[in-house]
N, C-alpha and C positions, 0 to 999 in steps of 0.2 A: 290724480288729485280730485277730491270731491269738494263741491261747494254747497254749503248749507245756507238756506235763506231763512232768516228768523225775523219775526215781527218784533216791534219794540217791547211788547209785554213779555215775549218769550226770552228776549235777551236779558231783561232785568231779572226774570225768575231763574234763569239758568246761568247767569254770568259768573257766580262764584265757582261753580263746578265745571263748566264747559270751557272757560277761558284758558286755564292752564294746559288742557289737553290739546288745544288747537295750535298748529304750527303758525309761525309768524306770517308766512306768505298766505296761508289759508285764512288767517284772522283778518288780514287786510281785505281779502275778497269778500268775506262775510260782512264786514262792517260797511263796505262800500255798496253792497247789494241790498242791505236792509233799508226799508223806507224810513224817511225822517219823521213821518207823522206817527202819532201814538194811537191810531185808531184801533189796531189789534185785528183788523180784518185781513184775511189772506189775499195775496195778489192773484191775478188770473193765472200766472205761471204756476203758483203753488196749488191751485185747485185742480189743474189738469195733470200735473206730474204725480203719479202714485209713488208711494215710498217703496224702495226696494226691500224685499224680504231678506232677512239675515239668515245665514247658514246655507247648507246645501239643499237644493230642491229634492223633494221626495218623490218616489214613484219609479215607474219603469224607464223613464227618460234618463235616469242616472245609472242604469245598469252598465257595467263596464264591458266593453267589447274586446278588451285586451285578453289574450290567451294567457292563462296562468300556467306557468311551467313549473314542474316540480324538479328541483335540483338535488342531486345526491353528491355528497362530499366524500370522495374516496381519496386517500393519500397513499401513494405508492412510493416508497423510498428504496432506492437501489444503491447499495454501498459496495465499493470495490477497494481492494488493497493493492499495494505495489507488487505483491506476489501473484496477482491475478485471481484472487478468490473474491467471489461476488455473493452478496446476500440481498434478500428482498424482505420488506416488511409492508404490510397492508393494514391500513386503519380506516374504519368506517365511522366517521364522526369522532366519538371519543372511545370507541370500542375497537380493540385490536382484533383483526381477522386472522392475520398470520404474522409471525415474528421469526426472524433468523433463518429463513429458508435459503439453502444454498442453491445458487444458480450458475450454470456454466457460462463462461465468458462469451462463447459463441452465441448463446441465446440472448445475452444482453446486447451484443452487437446487432443481431438480427432485429430485435425489438426496437432498438434505437433507429435503425434504418427505416423501419416501417412507420415510426411515429413522425420523424422530421429529420431533414438533412442537417439542420443546425444542432441537433442532439447527437447524431451519429458521428460527426467529425471529432468532437472532443472525447467522446467515449472510445472511439477507435484508436485515438492517440494514446490514451491510458492503457488500453489493451495491448497495443503494439509495444509500449515501453515495458509492460509486464512480460510480454513474450520475449523481448530482447534480454531482459534480466534473467529469465528462466533459461534461455539458451546459453548465456554466459555461465550460469550456475552448472548446467549440464556439462559444458566444456571443461570447467574447473574440476568437477567430480570425475569426469572421464580421464583427465590427466592424472588426478590423484589415484584412480584405480589402476592406471597403467604403471605408475611408480610402485604401487603395492604389489602388482603381479611380478614386476622385475625383482623386487626385494624377496618375494616368496620363491621365485625361481633360483635366486642366488643361495638361499638357505637350503634348498633341496639338492643343489649340486655338490 
């Protein structure tokens, strides 16, 4: 909160423009701090207190010591299917670097383990589900192949 001390002459000259901009609690402080006489001479407190400068100070004192880091935005999207097929896409800002690259599931699992354990758990679950689905598919195809071999053997006999 700032307190402005005005003389009676300054109050009457600036009253129409300054009064609406001052908050009510600041206005009470301003009115009680102003002298009741209309002499127009500044008080000793006003003579000693220099007015603060507005804006930021200029010069070497304002040089920032914060290290400015350059960030690069790369977006890597890895997509997997229930069949265990994985693809990767890489985007640098708004420019596509690579799109639709096929990646082995084992490489995805290794990369996830290297990045963070919170990533590797869910990814390994998806890979294991795909592995089980493929194993079931292989078993069904082997059973179908065995039936086809028996049917061929019966036709040859």
